[in-house]
Wavefront OBJ file of the C-alpha trace (Angstrom):
o trace
v 1.484 -5.916 -46.765
v -0.056 -5.053 -43.385
v -2.880 -4.262 -42.280
v -2.612 -1.011 -40.202
v -5.657 -1.273 -37.679
v -4.352 -4.714 -37.246
v -0.671 -4.436 -35.768
v -2.519 -1.508 -33.516
v -4.556 -3.275 -32.535
v -2.442 -6.437 -32.112
v 0.138 -3.534 -30.412
v -1.509 -3.084 -28.236
v -3.880 -6.078 -26.851
v -0.503 -7.249 -25.839
v 0.579 -3.748 -24.232
v -2.585 -4.308 -22.594
v -1.140 -7.780 -20.864
v 2.497 -6.123 -20.154
v 0.364 -3.396 -18.173
v -2.151 -5.844 -16.762
v 0.485 -8.709 -15.915
v 2.987 -5.236 -14.241
v -0.120 -4.364 -12.445
v -0.951 -8.347 -11.198
v 2.567 -8.194 -9.705
v 2.550 -5.237 -7.388
v -0.274 -6.626 -6.452
v 0.388 -9.432 -5.267
v 3.448 -8.324 -4.206
v 0.983 -6.026 -1.771
v -0.340 -8.604 -0.195
v 2.475 -10.900 0.434
v 3.552 -7.957 2.438
v 0.381 -7.819 4.279
v 0.908 -11.636 5.363
v 4.124 -10.470 6.498
v 3.274 -7.205 8.674
v 0.368 -9.128 10.206
v 2.812 -11.992 10.862
v 4.473 -9.327 12.864
v 1.642 -7.689 14.196
v 0.980 -10.870 15.473
v 4.356 -12.349 17.076
v 3.243 -12.483 20.595
v 0.939 -15.679 19.198
v -1.620 -14.332 21.911
v -5.606 -15.995 21.457
v -6.869 -13.044 23.180
v -4.589 -9.947 22.219
v -4.476 -10.261 18.612
v -4.782 -9.042 14.699
v -6.821 -9.183 11.689
v -6.649 -8.922 8.245
v -9.968 -6.408 8.127
v -9.890 -7.145 3.988
v -11.099 -10.695 4.592
v -14.030 -9.363 5.960
v -15.356 -6.596 4.174
v -13.721 -8.235 0.614
v -11.226 -5.005 -0.237
v -11.362 -2.842 3.587
v -10.324 0.668 3.023
v -8.173 -0.445 6.119
v -6.059 -3.401 6.024
v -5.491 -4.573 9.253
v -7.686 -4.016 12.959
v -7.091 -5.630 16.297
v -9.894 -8.178 17.553
v -10.750 -5.980 20.629
v -9.251 -2.797 20.531
v -10.612 0.051 18.713
v -7.394 0.135 16.822
v -6.390 0.049 12.482
v -3.160 -0.173 10.465
v -3.150 0.545 6.896
v -0.066 -0.834 4.455
v 1.571 0.758 2.719
v 3.648 -1.402 0.101
v 6.523 1.306 -1.290
v 9.606 -0.048 -3.625
v 11.974 2.820 -3.059
v 13.953 2.676 0.187
v 12.823 5.429 2.879
v 15.058 8.326 2.150
v 15.089 8.150 -1.547
v 11.748 11.275 -1.680
v 11.062 13.829 0.817
v 7.528 12.398 1.545
v 5.415 9.295 1.077
v 1.894 9.267 -0.609
v -1.109 7.593 1.053
v -5.358 7.738 -1.071
v -7.095 10.871 0.085
v -9.772 8.165 0.502
v -7.765 7.126 3.198
v -7.707 9.701 4.976
v -11.317 10.231 4.207
v -11.967 7.111 6.346
v -10.267 7.790 9.352
v -11.885 11.440 9.507
v -14.783 10.258 9.291
v -14.487 7.075 11.901
v -12.331 8.944 14.480
v -13.818 6.013 16.901
v -10.903 4.058 16.000
v -7.119 5.089 16.498
v -5.245 4.901 12.939
v -1.870 4.373 11.794
v -0.137 4.000 8.265
v 3.224 1.787 7.957
v 5.028 2.417 5.659
v 6.722 -1.308 3.659
v 10.678 0.326 2.103
v 12.971 -2.030 0.681
v 14.660 -0.846 4.126
v 12.335 -0.769 6.697
v 8.861 -0.924 7.898
v 7.867 2.518 9.069
v 4.660 3.874 10.780
v 3.248 7.038 11.262
v 0.236 7.703 13.643
v -2.670 8.931 12.157
v -3.886 12.360 13.972
v -5.238 15.703 12.638
v -2.693 17.805 14.334
v -0.608 15.142 12.799
v -2.471 15.367 9.555
v -2.299 18.889 9.941
v 1.901 19.916 10.899
v 3.694 16.859 8.712
v 0.924 16.359 5.370
v 0.588 18.085 2.544
v -2.306 17.383 -0.253
v -1.858 16.809 -4.422
v -1.929 14.750 -6.631
v 0.107 11.564 -7.315
v 0.510 7.989 -8.701
v 0.899 6.194 -12.138
v 0.165 5.207 -14.619
v 3.084 2.332 -15.952
v 0.641 -0.225 -15.132
v -2.103 -0.033 -17.533
v -4.462 3.234 -16.436
v -4.238 6.319 -15.355
v -3.834 5.754 -11.910
v -3.579 9.434 -10.804
v -5.712 10.768 -7.930
v -5.352 13.187 -4.893
v -3.013 12.164 -1.743
v -1.859 12.989 1.142
v 1.803 13.274 1.517
v 3.632 12.511 5.165
v 6.679 14.100 4.898
v 9.773 11.144 5.285
v 11.515 12.248 8.750
v 7.244 12.436 10.142
v 7.803 8.099 9.830
v 9.482 5.932 12.235
v 11.175 3.512 12.063
v 9.163 0.183 13.637
v 11.625 -2.640 12.137
v 14.529 -2.963 9.977
v 14.422 -6.573 10.171
v 10.627 -6.206 7.744
v 11.640 -5.189 4.274
v 9.836 -5.489 1.168
v 11.023 -7.732 -1.370
v 10.436 -6.916 -4.874
v 8.649 -9.360 -7.443
v 10.743 -10.038 -10.426
v 9.229 -11.065 -13.591
v 10.885 -13.662 -13.952
v 9.162 -15.314 -9.965
v 5.480 -16.372 -12.677
v 4.077 -15.835 -9.524
v 0.645 -13.744 -10.182
v -1.599 -14.625 -7.673
v -4.774 -12.066 -7.834
l 1 2 3 4 5 6 7 8 9 10 11 12 13 14 15 16 17 18 19 20 21 22 23 24 25 26 27 28 29 30 31 32 33 34 35 36 37 38 39 40 41 42 43 44 45 46 47 48 49 50 51 52 53 54 55 56 57 58 59 60 61 62 63 64 65 66 67 68 69 70 71 72 73 74 75 76 77 78 79 80 81 82 83 84 85 86 87 88 89 90 91 92 93 94 95 96 97 98 99 100 101 102 103 104 105 106 107 108 109 110 111 112 113 114 115 116 117 118 119 120 121 122 123 124 125 126 127 128 129 130 131 132 133 134 135 136 137 138 139 140 141 142 143 144 145 146 147 148 149 150 151 152 153 154 155 156 157 158 159 160 161 162 163 164 165 166 167 168 169 170 171 172 173 174 175 176 177 178
């Protein structure tokens, strides 16, 4: 007869490992997308006018990219959907709070979908007129990641390029880098 406690521990351990792998794939995909978008931002190859990965300096900076000389920052959100799949798109409230607390910068939020790269300019008027605040997130990666988020209506996103797309990693890619 099987020990019920042992089976439960085994089941939970296996579920935890699968969820961690899915989270790792998502984070790896996000990092690959950051590299792709940073390359796009720096496409002019100008040694005096370029973008840097803010995460390198700050080790998981709140905002992904900053300009080397201008007070300008870009946050990238990778989404495993097409632009038209939902009526609005979320960004963590913590990102918006950071933007509000650091008004010396201009901010743009990029959303990378399967069908293109879109942008939204952050400012208080846009926040009031384009957004709502509610809980959102996922629990598909082994933990409850439901948090307070700002939802931006999709009609306020602007297509930047349909040449840059989010290409999801498959579980058999075995590319978990983190």
